[in-house]
N, C-alpha and C positions, 0 to 999 in steps of 0.2 A: 861883311866875312861871316859873320852870322850863319846865313844860311851857305853856305860853302859849306861851317862846320858838322852842322847841323844837314848837311846831304852825304854829308860822309859820314857820320854816327852813321846814316838808313842805311847807307852804306854797308856796313861794317855785320849791322845787326840781318841785313837778306842775306847776305852772305853766309854770318852765320847760323840762320835759322835753314838752309837748304843745307848745307854739313853735313846740321842733330836729323834734319827731312830723309836725305839718305843712307845717315845710318839707321836708323830707325828705323825704313823702309827692309834695309839688310837683315837689323838681325831679323826681323817678322819674317823675311820670305825665308832663313837658314832656322829655323825656329817651328818647325810643324813637328809629327806626330813622330816617333821615332816607334814602329812598329817591328817586332818580328817576326820574319811572313815562312808561312810551316807548309810542305809538300800537304797536298791533298792524299796522299798514298799512305801516310804514317796515322790514319785516323782507321784506317779499314781495320789494323792489328786490338781497339778498344772494344772490353764489351763493361756488362756492370758484373762488382766487386772485387774488381779491379781499383789497389789503393792507390793512395797520391801518389807513389814514388814510386808504382808501377806503369802511372800514368805521365807519370815526366820523363821515363826511362824510353817508353813509345815515344813522345814526341813531343819533349820538350818542355819549359819555362812559359807562362801562359802570359799576353801580351796584357793583361790583368786578370784581378780575380773579384768578387760580389761577396763575402756571407754574409747571409741574415737567419738571426737566431730565429726557428721555426713556432719554436717550444720549450720547454725547463729542459728535453729532450733531445731538443735535435739543431743543430748544427747543420746549414745548405753552404757550399759550395758555388760558385760557380766560374769557369774559369771560358774563359774570352780567347778564341787563338783568330789570329787576320792570313784567312792562305789567300795566294798569288795565284789564279788559272793561267791555267796558257791561253786561252782566246785571247787575243792581243785590245779585244773590245770593252772586257774588261778588267785590263792593268790598272787604272784608275780606281774600282769599286772591289779592294776584293773580298770574298768572301767571306759570314766570320762564322766558326763554329764554336758551336759549348756545349761544356760535358760539365753534370752535375752532376755535384758529390755529396753527402751528405754522412755527418759525424765520420765523414775520411775516406767513404767509399763511395765509388762509383758507380751512378744509379740512372745515368742516360745518358747518352748522347745529341743534340740541335732539339730539344724540347723546346713543344708550341709556347709551353707554361713551362720555366725553372722551373719558379717558386709553387706546384701545383702538389697537394697534399697525396694524391696516387703517387709520387715520382717516391718517395720516404720506402726504405730495405723493406721494411714491413707490411706495403701495402705491391710487393714490386715482384711479383714472381722470379723472375730471369735472373735477380740479384740471386735471390736462395738455391736456384740452380746451376749457378756460373758461379758456385761458392764448392 
């Protein structure tokens, strides 16, 4: 009698474990990153010297914003956007676009190093020309 009760208990534990495992699997499958995707053509309108507000009007809210205090006088922001290509081969791997701001003014689009000292407004002649 004791063996029978033990087997029943193990079955209950096995069923409960299976249900919990399936629930966890379902929750993980539905919990992927929820990126906003943007059209690549929207980025053609961007130019150095634009304010954050102007950039938001042109391309919308970024998927993420990274901030770094470069010096006591300069706060650098890197806005990251995820683009969907029309190329079906790249549908699983969206392209990334970066917009760099220095103290609220756009200084670069897709730089090699978004934290380079050459991207500050004082060092960028294209920003002065755009104003």
